[in-house]
All heavy atoms as TSV, in Angstrom:
chain	resi	resn	atom	element	x	y	z
A	1	MET	N	N	-7.818	-7.356	-40.258
A	1	MET	CA	C	-7.347	-8.687	-40.573
A	1	MET	C	C	-6.186	-8.700	-41.576
A	1	MET	O	O	-5.349	-9.570	-41.493
A	1	MET	CB	C	-8.525	-9.512	-41.093
A	1	MET	CG	C	-8.207	-10.973	-41.216
A	1	MET	SD	S	-7.871	-11.670	-39.605
A	1	MET	CE	C	-7.551	-13.340	-40.041
A	2	PRO	N	N	-6.101	-7.740	-42.535
A	2	PRO	CA	C	-4.944	-7.749	-43.434
A	2	PRO	C	C	-3.618	-7.590	-42.689
A	2	PRO	O	O	-2.610	-8.143	-43.109
A	2	PRO	CB	C	-5.180	-6.562	-44.360
A	2	PRO	CG	C	-6.650	-6.362	-44.349
A	2	PRO	CD	C	-7.084	-6.748	-42.968
A	3	LYS	N	N	-3.642	-6.849	-41.578
A	3	LYS	CA	C	-2.418	-6.722	-40.797
A	3	LYS	C	C	-2.024	-8.076	-40.202
A	3	LYS	O	O	-0.855	-8.407	-40.110
A	3	LYS	CB	C	-2.596	-5.686	-39.692
A	3	LYS	CG	C	-1.330	-5.459	-38.918
A	3	LYS	CD	C	-1.457	-4.363	-37.905
A	3	LYS	CE	C	-0.161	-4.319	-37.132
A	3	LYS	NZ	N	0.174	-3.028	-36.646
A	4	GLY	N	N	-3.014	-8.864	-39.822
A	4	GLY	CA	C	-2.746	-10.205	-39.311
A	4	GLY	C	C	-2.116	-11.109	-40.369
A	4	GLY	O	O	-1.201	-11.871	-40.084
A	5	TRP	N	N	-2.598	-11.007	-41.619
A	5	TRP	CA	C	-2.011	-11.806	-42.692
A	5	TRP	C	C	-0.594	-11.353	-42.998
A	5	TRP	O	O	0.252	-12.167	-43.367
A	5	TRP	CB	C	-2.877	-11.730	-43.940
A	5	TRP	CG	C	-4.122	-12.538	-43.817
A	5	TRP	CD1	C	-5.379	-12.072	-43.702
A	5	TRP	CD2	C	-4.207	-13.964	-43.743
A	5	TRP	NE1	N	-6.253	-13.114	-43.573
A	5	TRP	CE2	C	-5.558	-14.285	-43.599
A	5	TRP	CE3	C	-3.286	-14.985	-43.788
A	5	TRP	CZ2	C	-6.011	-15.598	-43.500
A	5	TRP	CZ3	C	-3.721	-16.291	-43.685
A	5	TRP	CH2	C	-5.060	-16.582	-43.551
A	6	ASN	N	N	-0.328	-10.067	-42.843
A	6	ASN	CA	C	1.024	-9.558	-43.029
A	6	ASN	C	C	1.963	-10.153	-41.983
A	6	ASN	O	O	3.092	-10.532	-42.289
A	6	ASN	CB	C	1.019	-8.028	-42.953
A	6	ASN	CG	C	2.322	-7.433	-43.401
A	6	ASN	OD1	O	3.061	-8.049	-44.152
A	6	ASN	ND2	N	2.591	-6.229	-42.945
A	7	THR	N	N	1.486	-10.262	-40.757
A	7	THR	CA	C	2.279	-10.866	-39.682
A	7	THR	C	C	2.560	-12.333	-39.977
A	7	THR	O	O	3.686	-12.806	-39.776
A	7	THR	CB	C	1.541	-10.731	-38.337
A	7	THR	OG1	O	1.282	-9.352	-38.100
A	7	THR	CG2	C	2.347	-11.296	-37.203
A	8	VAL	N	N	1.560	-13.046	-40.465
A	8	VAL	CA	C	1.747	-14.460	-40.816
A	8	VAL	C	C	2.778	-14.587	-41.934
A	8	VAL	O	O	3.687	-15.424	-41.860
A	8	VAL	CB	C	0.404	-15.091	-41.235
A	8	VAL	CG1	C	0.608	-16.462	-41.843
A	8	VAL	CG2	C	-0.543	-15.162	-40.064
A	9	PHE	N	N	2.659	-13.764	-42.954
A	9	PHE	CA	C	3.585	-13.833	-44.079
A	9	PHE	C	C	5.023	-13.562	-43.637
A	9	PHE	O	O	5.946	-14.272	-44.035
A	9	PHE	CB	C	3.165	-12.838	-45.160
A	9	PHE	CG	C	4.089	-12.815	-46.338
A	9	PHE	CD1	C	4.107	-13.867	-47.228
A	9	PHE	CD2	C	4.944	-11.743	-46.545
A	9	PHE	CE1	C	4.962	-13.854	-48.319
A	9	PHE	CE2	C	5.797	-11.722	-47.620
A	9	PHE	CZ	C	5.806	-12.786	-48.519
A	10	ILE	N	N	5.214	-12.554	-42.817
A	10	ILE	CA	C	6.565	-12.213	-42.359
A	10	ILE	C	C	7.144	-13.325	-41.481
A	10	ILE	O	O	8.309	-13.692	-41.623
A	10	ILE	CB	C	6.558	-10.863	-41.623
A	10	ILE	CG1	C	6.297	-9.741	-42.634
A	10	ILE	CG2	C	7.867	-10.615	-40.886
A	10	ILE	CD1	C	6.080	-8.395	-42.013
A	11	ALA	N	N	6.336	-13.880	-40.587
A	11	ALA	CA	C	6.825	-14.956	-39.712
A	11	ALA	C	C	7.213	-16.186	-40.519
A	11	ALA	O	O	8.242	-16.814	-40.260
A	11	ALA	CB	C	5.766	-15.307	-38.678
A	12	VAL	N	N	6.408	-16.550	-41.523
A	12	VAL	CA	C	6.721	-17.710	-42.359
A	12	VAL	C	C	7.968	-17.448	-43.185
A	12	VAL	O	O	8.843	-18.314	-43.300
A	12	VAL	CB	C	5.519	-18.074	-43.253
A	12	VAL	CG1	C	5.906	-19.102	-44.293
A	12	VAL	CG2	C	4.369	-18.572	-42.418
A	13	LEU	N	N	8.085	-16.275	-43.739
A	13	LEU	CA	C	9.239	-15.936	-44.567
A	13	LEU	C	C	10.536	-15.955	-43.769
A	13	LEU	O	O	11.528	-16.564	-44.187
A	13	LEU	CB	C	9.039	-14.562	-45.208
A	13	LEU	CG	C	10.130	-14.104	-46.162
A	13	LEU	CD1	C	10.140	-14.998	-47.396
A	13	LEU	CD2	C	9.918	-12.665	-46.548
A	14	VAL	N	N	10.531	-15.328	-42.611
A	14	VAL	CA	C	11.749	-15.259	-41.791
A	14	VAL	C	C	12.154	-16.641	-41.292
A	14	VAL	O	O	13.325	-17.021	-41.352
A	14	VAL	CB	C	11.550	-14.277	-40.615
A	14	VAL	CG1	C	12.664	-14.398	-39.602
A	14	VAL	CG2	C	11.456	-12.853	-41.144
A	15	SER	N	N	11.189	-17.423	-40.827
A	15	SER	CA	C	11.542	-18.743	-40.297
A	15	SER	C	C	11.953	-19.710	-41.398
A	15	SER	O	O	12.839	-20.540	-41.190
A	15	SER	CB	C	10.392	-19.316	-39.474
A	15	SER	OG	O	9.264	-19.503	-40.288
A	16	SER	N	N	11.363	-19.605	-42.584
A	16	SER	CA	C	11.798	-20.488	-43.667
A	16	SER	C	C	13.187	-20.095	-44.162
A	16	SER	O	O	13.992	-20.966	-44.504
A	16	SER	CB	C	10.793	-20.497	-44.807
A	16	SER	OG	O	10.676	-19.234	-45.379
A	17	LEU	N	N	13.491	-18.800	-44.191
A	17	LEU	CA	C	14.846	-18.382	-44.557
A	17	LEU	C	C	15.878	-18.848	-43.527
A	17	LEU	O	O	16.979	-19.254	-43.885
A	17	LEU	CB	C	14.909	-16.867	-44.726
A	17	LEU	CG	C	14.259	-16.313	-45.988
A	17	LEU	CD1	C	14.313	-14.787	-45.989
A	17	LEU	CD2	C	14.932	-16.863	-47.218
A	18	ALA	N	N	15.511	-18.799	-42.255
A	18	ALA	CA	C	16.414	-19.310	-41.226
A	18	ALA	C	C	16.614	-20.813	-41.391
A	18	ALA	O	O	17.734	-21.327	-41.239
A	18	ALA	CB	C	15.856	-18.994	-39.842
A	19	GLY	N	N	15.551	-21.526	-41.731
A	19	GLY	CA	C	15.664	-22.965	-41.981
A	19	GLY	C	C	16.554	-23.273	-43.172
A	19	GLY	O	O	17.334	-24.227	-43.148
A	20	VAL	N	N	16.461	-22.459	-44.208
A	20	VAL	CA	C	17.295	-22.660	-45.395
A	20	VAL	C	C	18.762	-22.416	-45.071
A	20	VAL	O	O	19.640	-23.170	-45.510
A	20	VAL	CB	C	16.816	-21.759	-46.550
A	20	VAL	CG1	C	17.831	-21.691	-47.670
A	20	VAL	CG2	C	15.485	-22.255	-47.074
A	21	VAL	N	N	19.041	-21.391	-44.292
A	21	VAL	CA	C	20.436	-21.111	-43.915
A	21	VAL	C	C	21.009	-22.266	-43.089
A	21	VAL	O	O	22.126	-22.721	-43.334
A	21	VAL	CB	C	20.530	-19.776	-43.141
A	21	VAL	CG1	C	21.892	-19.602	-42.511
A	21	VAL	CG2	C	20.224	-18.618	-44.069
A	22	ILE	N	N	20.238	-22.753	-42.149
A	22	ILE	CA	C	20.693	-23.902	-41.356
A	22	ILE	C	C	20.814	-25.137	-42.241
A	22	ILE	O	O	21.726	-25.952	-42.075
A	22	ILE	CB	C	19.753	-24.134	-40.160
A	22	ILE	CG1	C	19.844	-22.950	-39.201
A	22	ILE	CG2	C	20.092	-25.427	-39.436
A	22	ILE	CD1	C	18.820	-22.968	-38.105
A	23	GLY	N	N	19.904	-25.281	-43.226
A	23	GLY	CA	C	19.976	-26.393	-44.164
A	23	GLY	C	C	21.239	-26.361	-45.011
A	23	GLY	O	O	21.811	-27.413	-45.301
A	24	VAL	N	N	21.684	-25.183	-45.387
A	24	VAL	CA	C	22.937	-25.069	-46.131
A	24	VAL	C	C	24.106	-25.527	-45.269
A	24	VAL	O	O	24.983	-26.266	-45.724
A	24	VAL	CB	C	23.148	-23.619	-46.625
A	24	VAL	CG1	C	24.565	-23.421	-47.137
A	24	VAL	CG2	C	22.145	-23.278	-47.704
A	25	LEU	N	N	24.107	-25.111	-44.021
A	25	LEU	CA	C	25.203	-25.501	-43.127
A	25	LEU	C	C	25.215	-27.003	-42.854
A	25	LEU	O	O	26.255	-27.652	-42.939
A	25	LEU	CB	C	25.103	-24.721	-41.815
A	25	LEU	CG	C	25.251	-23.204	-41.931
A	25	LEU	CD1	C	25.002	-22.545	-40.582
A	25	LEU	CD2	C	26.608	-22.836	-42.469
A	26	VAL	N	N	24.053	-27.567	-42.541
A	26	VAL	CA	C	23.971	-29.009	-42.272
A	26	VAL	C	C	24.253	-29.801	-43.544
A	26	VAL	O	O	24.945	-30.820	-43.515
A	26	VAL	CB	C	22.594	-29.371	-41.679
A	26	VAL	CG1	C	22.402	-30.866	-41.600
A	26	VAL	CG2	C	22.426	-28.751	-40.311
A	27	GLY	N	N	23.713	-29.334	-44.674
A	27	GLY	CA	C	23.934	-30.025	-45.937
A	27	GLY	C	C	25.383	-30.026	-46.372
A	27	GLY	O	O	25.859	-30.993	-46.966
A	28	ALA	N	N	26.093	-28.958	-46.080
A	28	ALA	CA	C	27.514	-28.920	-46.419
A	28	ALA	C	C	28.295	-29.934	-45.590
A	28	ALA	O	O	29.230	-30.558	-46.092
A	28	ALA	CB	C	28.070	-27.519	-46.195
A	29	LEU	N	N	27.886	-30.123	-44.359
A	29	LEU	CA	C	28.569	-31.116	-43.529
A	29	LEU	C	C	28.186	-32.539	-43.912
A	29	LEU	O	O	29.022	-33.446	-43.867
A	29	LEU	CB	C	28.228	-30.883	-42.047
A	29	LEU	CG	C	28.799	-29.615	-41.422
A	29	LEU	CD1	C	28.264	-29.444	-40.010
A	29	LEU	CD2	C	30.308	-29.659	-41.407
A	30	ALA	N	N	26.935	-32.756	-44.297
A	30	ALA	CA	C	26.455	-34.098	-44.626
A	30	ALA	C	C	26.724	-34.473	-46.084
A	30	ALA	O	O	26.644	-35.652	-46.425
A	30	ALA	CB	C	24.962	-34.197	-44.340
A	31	GLY	N	N	26.986	-33.512	-46.930
A	31	GLY	CA	C	27.248	-33.797	-48.329
A	31	GLY	C	C	25.998	-33.867	-49.191
A	31	GLY	O	O	26.082	-34.284	-50.338
A	32	GLN	N	N	24.848	-33.502	-48.657
A	32	GLN	CA	C	23.595	-33.515	-49.421
A	32	GLN	C	C	22.892	-32.176	-49.212
A	32	GLN	O	O	21.904	-32.077	-48.497
A	32	GLN	CB	C	22.703	-34.654	-48.958
A	32	GLN	CG	C	23.312	-36.015	-49.181
A	32	GLN	CD	C	22.438	-37.122	-48.634
A	32	GLN	OE1	O	21.554	-36.871	-47.843
A	32	GLN	NE2	N	22.714	-38.318	-49.064
A	33	ILE	N	N	23.377	-31.165	-49.874
A	33	ILE	CA	C	22.914	-29.800	-49.627
A	33	ILE	C	C	21.443	-29.623	-50.016
A	33	ILE	O	O	20.656	-29.076	-49.245
A	33	ILE	CB	C	23.803	-28.783	-50.374
A	33	ILE	CG1	C	25.202	-28.806	-49.760
A	33	ILE	CG2	C	23.211	-27.396	-50.304
A	33	ILE	CD1	C	26.177	-27.900	-50.445
A	34	ILE	N	N	21.058	-30.094	-51.207
A	34	ILE	CA	C	19.690	-29.874	-51.693
A	34	ILE	C	C	18.674	-30.539	-50.778
A	34	ILE	O	O	17.625	-29.955	-50.462
A	34	ILE	CB	C	19.544	-30.396	-53.138
A	34	ILE	CG1	C	20.520	-29.699	-54.074
A	34	ILE	CG2	C	18.108	-30.233	-53.628
A	34	ILE	CD1	C	20.319	-28.209	-54.180
A	35	LEU	N	N	18.946	-31.740	-50.318
A	35	LEU	CA	C	18.024	-32.450	-49.432
A	35	LEU	C	C	17.809	-31.683	-48.136
A	35	LEU	O	O	16.671	-31.464	-47.711
A	35	LEU	CB	C	18.564	-33.853	-49.119
A	35	LEU	CG	C	17.790	-34.624	-48.055
A	35	LEU	CD1	C	16.439	-35.054	-48.608
A	35	LEU	CD2	C	18.587	-35.794	-47.559
A	36	TRP	N	N	18.884	-31.238	-47.513
A	36	TRP	CA	C	18.758	-30.556	-46.230
A	36	TRP	C	C	18.171	-29.156	-46.366
A	36	TRP	O	O	17.483	-28.684	-45.469
A	36	TRP	CB	C	20.106	-30.516	-45.521
A	36	TRP	CG	C	20.425	-31.847	-44.944
A	36	TRP	CD1	C	21.275	-32.773	-45.435
A	36	TRP	CD2	C	19.827	-32.428	-43.785
A	36	TRP	NE1	N	21.258	-33.880	-44.657
A	36	TRP	CE2	C	20.388	-33.699	-43.633
A	36	TRP	CE3	C	18.881	-31.992	-42.861
A	36	TRP	CZ2	C	20.026	-34.541	-42.593
A	36	TRP	CZ3	C	18.525	-32.825	-41.824
A	36	TRP	CH2	C	19.093	-34.087	-41.694
A	37	ILE	N	N	18.409	-28.488	-47.484
A	37	ILE	CA	C	17.769	-27.190	-47.714
A	37	ILE	C	C	16.259	-27.372	-47.807
A	37	ILE	O	O	15.492	-26.621	-47.203
A	37	ILE	CB	C	18.317	-26.523	-48.989
A	37	ILE	CG1	C	19.741	-26.030	-48.761
A	37	ILE	CG2	C	17.434	-25.357	-49.426
A	37	ILE	CD1	C	20.403	-25.497	-50.012
A	38	ALA	N	N	15.830	-28.398	-48.548
A	38	ALA	CA	C	14.392	-28.646	-48.706
A	38	ALA	C	C	13.740	-29.043	-47.384
A	38	ALA	O	O	12.679	-28.526	-47.020
A	38	ALA	CB	C	14.164	-29.726	-49.754
A	39	VAL	N	N	14.373	-29.946	-46.660
A	39	VAL	CA	C	13.792	-30.441	-45.402
A	39	VAL	C	C	13.715	-29.327	-44.364
A	39	VAL	O	O	12.656	-29.095	-43.759
A	39	VAL	CB	C	14.606	-31.636	-44.861
A	39	VAL	CG1	C	14.209	-31.970	-43.442
A	39	VAL	CG2	C	14.418	-32.845	-45.760
A	40	LEU	N	N	14.797	-28.625	-44.139
A	40	LEU	CA	C	14.794	-27.596	-43.106
A	40	LEU	C	C	14.035	-26.334	-43.532
A	40	LEU	O	O	13.502	-25.630	-42.677
A	40	LEU	CB	C	16.223	-27.274	-42.678
A	40	LEU	CG	C	16.890	-28.407	-41.888
A	40	LEU	CD1	C	18.328	-28.038	-41.544
A	40	LEU	CD2	C	16.128	-28.744	-40.637
A	41	GLY	N	N	13.938	-26.069	-44.824
A	41	GLY	CA	C	13.077	-24.985	-45.288
A	41	GLY	C	C	11.612	-25.300	-45.023
A	41	GLY	O	O	10.840	-24.432	-44.607
A	42	PHE	N	N	11.214	-26.552	-45.255
A	42	PHE	CA	C	9.842	-26.991	-44.971
A	42	PHE	C	C	9.544	-26.933	-43.477
A	42	PHE	O	O	8.502	-26.429	-43.064
A	42	PHE	CB	C	9.644	-28.410	-45.503
A	42	PHE	CG	C	8.290	-28.979	-45.234
A	42	PHE	CD1	C	7.194	-28.531	-45.942
A	42	PHE	CD2	C	8.117	-29.955	-44.279
A	42	PHE	CE1	C	5.937	-29.058	-45.699
A	42	PHE	CE2	C	6.872	-30.484	-44.023
A	42	PHE	CZ	C	5.770	-30.043	-44.740
A	43	VAL	N	N	10.461	-27.417	-42.674
A	43	VAL	CA	C	10.282	-27.366	-41.217
A	43	VAL	C	C	10.215	-25.923	-40.733
A	43	VAL	O	O	9.387	-25.577	-39.886
A	43	VAL	CB	C	11.420	-28.141	-40.503
A	43	VAL	CG1	C	11.413	-27.902	-39.013
A	43	VAL	CG2	C	11.302	-29.628	-40.797
A	44	GLY	N	N	11.052	-25.060	-41.273
A	44	GLY	CA	C	11.041	-23.653	-40.885
A	44	GLY	C	C	9.750	-22.949	-41.250
A	44	GLY	O	O	9.219	-22.157	-40.464
A	45	SER	N	N	9.204	-23.254	-42.428
A	45	SER	CA	C	7.952	-22.602	-42.814
A	45	SER	C	C	6.792	-23.079	-41.950
A	45	SER	O	O	5.913	-22.295	-41.592
A	45	SER	CB	C	7.651	-22.832	-44.292
A	45	SER	OG	O	7.453	-24.211	-44.546
A	46	ASN	N	N	6.785	-24.351	-41.590
A	46	ASN	CA	C	5.744	-24.843	-40.683
A	46	ASN	C	C	5.889	-24.245	-39.290
A	46	ASN	O	O	4.883	-23.929	-38.637
A	46	ASN	CB	C	5.767	-26.361	-40.611
A	46	ASN	CG	C	5.214	-26.990	-41.858
A	46	ASN	OD1	O	4.323	-26.448	-42.483
A	46	ASN	ND2	N	5.761	-28.111	-42.240
A	47	LEU	N	N	7.103	-24.081	-38.834
A	47	LEU	CA	C	7.326	-23.427	-37.551
A	47	LEU	C	C	6.851	-21.975	-37.598
A	47	LEU	O	O	6.264	-21.483	-36.632
A	47	LEU	CB	C	8.811	-23.481	-37.173
A	47	LEU	CG	C	9.206	-22.821	-35.864
A	47	LEU	CD1	C	8.586	-23.558	-34.695
A	47	LEU	CD2	C	10.699	-22.757	-35.731
A	48	GLY	N	N	7.057	-21.310	-38.717
A	48	GLY	CA	C	6.571	-19.946	-38.890
A	48	GLY	C	C	5.056	-19.869	-38.838
A	48	GLY	O	O	4.488	-18.939	-38.267
A	49	LEU	N	N	4.376	-20.850	-39.443
A	49	LEU	CA	C	2.913	-20.888	-39.364
A	49	LEU	C	C	2.443	-21.072	-37.932
A	49	LEU	O	O	1.478	-20.445	-37.491
A	49	LEU	CB	C	2.363	-22.007	-40.243
A	49	LEU	CG	C	2.334	-21.742	-41.733
A	49	LEU	CD1	C	1.928	-22.997	-42.481
A	49	LEU	CD2	C	1.398	-20.605	-42.045
A	50	LEU	N	N	3.108	-21.942	-37.195
A	50	LEU	CA	C	2.727	-22.164	-35.797
A	50	LEU	C	C	2.957	-20.916	-34.947
A	50	LEU	O	O	2.120	-20.558	-34.117
A	50	LEU	CB	C	3.510	-23.339	-35.212
A	50	LEU	CG	C	3.129	-24.716	-35.742
A	50	LEU	CD1	C	4.104	-25.764	-35.201
A	50	LEU	CD2	C	1.716	-25.055	-35.368
A	51	MET	N	N	4.079	-20.242	-35.161
A	51	MET	CA	C	4.345	-19.026	-34.395
A	51	MET	C	C	3.388	-17.906	-34.782
A	51	MET	O	O	2.915	-17.174	-33.929
A	51	MET	CB	C	5.783	-18.561	-34.628
A	51	MET	CG	C	6.809	-19.388	-33.949
A	51	MET	SD	S	8.479	-18.710	-33.992
A	51	MET	CE	C	8.599	-17.912	-35.554
A	52	ALA	N	N	3.102	-17.774	-36.071
A	52	ALA	CA	C	2.224	-16.707	-36.539
A	52	ALA	C	C	0.810	-16.878	-36.027
A	52	ALA	O	O	0.100	-15.899	-35.798
A	52	ALA	CB	C	2.229	-16.655	-38.054
A	53	TYR	N	N	0.371	-18.090	-35.823
A	53	TYR	CA	C	-0.961	-18.326	-35.279
A	53	TYR	C	C	-1.102	-17.689	-33.911
A	53	TYR	O	O	-2.147	-17.159	-33.573
A	53	TYR	CB	C	-1.234	-19.831	-35.198
A	53	TYR	CG	C	-2.606	-20.162	-34.659
A	53	TYR	CD1	C	-3.725	-19.968	-35.445
A	53	TYR	CD2	C	-2.761	-20.644	-33.373
A	53	TYR	CE1	C	-4.984	-20.246	-34.952
A	53	TYR	CE2	C	-4.012	-20.930	-32.876
A	53	TYR	CZ	C	-5.128	-20.735	-33.666
A	53	TYR	OH	O	-6.353	-21.011	-33.185
A	54	GLY	N	N	-0.038	-17.688	-33.133
A	54	GLY	CA	C	-0.056	-17.049	-31.820
A	54	GLY	C	C	-0.047	-15.534	-31.900
A	54	GLY	O	O	-0.477	-14.856	-30.974
A	55	PHE	N	N	0.430	-14.974	-33.009
A	55	PHE	CA	C	0.476	-13.519	-33.161
A	55	PHE	C	C	-0.833	-12.921	-33.624
A	55	PHE	O	O	-1.034	-11.711	-33.531
A	55	PHE	CB	C	1.554	-13.118	-34.170
A	55	PHE	CG	C	2.966	-13.429	-33.732
A	55	PHE	CD1	C	3.918	-13.809	-34.666
A	55	PHE	CD2	C	3.341	-13.326	-32.406
A	55	PHE	CE1	C	5.210	-14.092	-34.282
A	55	PHE	CE2	C	4.625	-13.610	-32.014
A	55	PHE	CZ	C	5.568	-13.985	-32.952
A	56	LEU	N	N	-1.732	-13.737	-34.186
A	56	LEU	CA	C	-2.980	-13.203	-34.734
A	56	LEU	C	C	-3.894	-12.686	-33.624
A	56	LEU	O	O	-3.995	-13.300	-32.562
A	56	LEU	CB	C	-3.726	-14.291	-35.527
A	56	LEU	CG	C	-3.097	-14.689	-36.834
A	56	LEU	CD1	C	-3.882	-15.837	-37.456
A	56	LEU	CD2	C	-3.038	-13.529	-37.791
A	57	PRO	N	N	-4.552	-11.566	-33.893
A	57	PRO	CA	C	-5.503	-11.057	-32.883
A	57	PRO	C	C	-6.773	-11.905	-32.861
A	57	PRO	O	O	-7.090	-12.591	-33.830
A	57	PRO	CB	C	-5.803	-9.642	-33.382
A	57	PRO	CG	C	-5.528	-9.678	-34.837
A	57	PRO	CD	C	-4.444	-10.689	-35.045
A	58	ASP	N	N	-7.480	-11.846	-31.769
A	58	ASP	CA	C	-8.715	-12.625	-31.636
A	58	ASP	C	C	-9.836	-12.085	-32.471
A	58	ASP	O	O	-9.989	-11.022	-32.824
A	58	ASP	CB	C	-9.184	-12.671	-30.197
A	58	ASP	CG	C	-8.250	-13.512	-29.348
A	58	ASP	OD1	O	-7.604	-14.400	-29.930
A	58	ASP	OD2	O	-8.185	-13.271	-28.147
């Protein structure tokens, strides 16, 4: 099971970092960088949790 938690942690970390990068790009265009970093980082971490749930063994 610790290997499963490692998979969850990596999936959440990678997807939240991807969300933050996209948040920087969108925020620079919209003029509200902090808001979009927070929103898309949150969405990315939740997406990582959803994807990681599929990676866990039975």
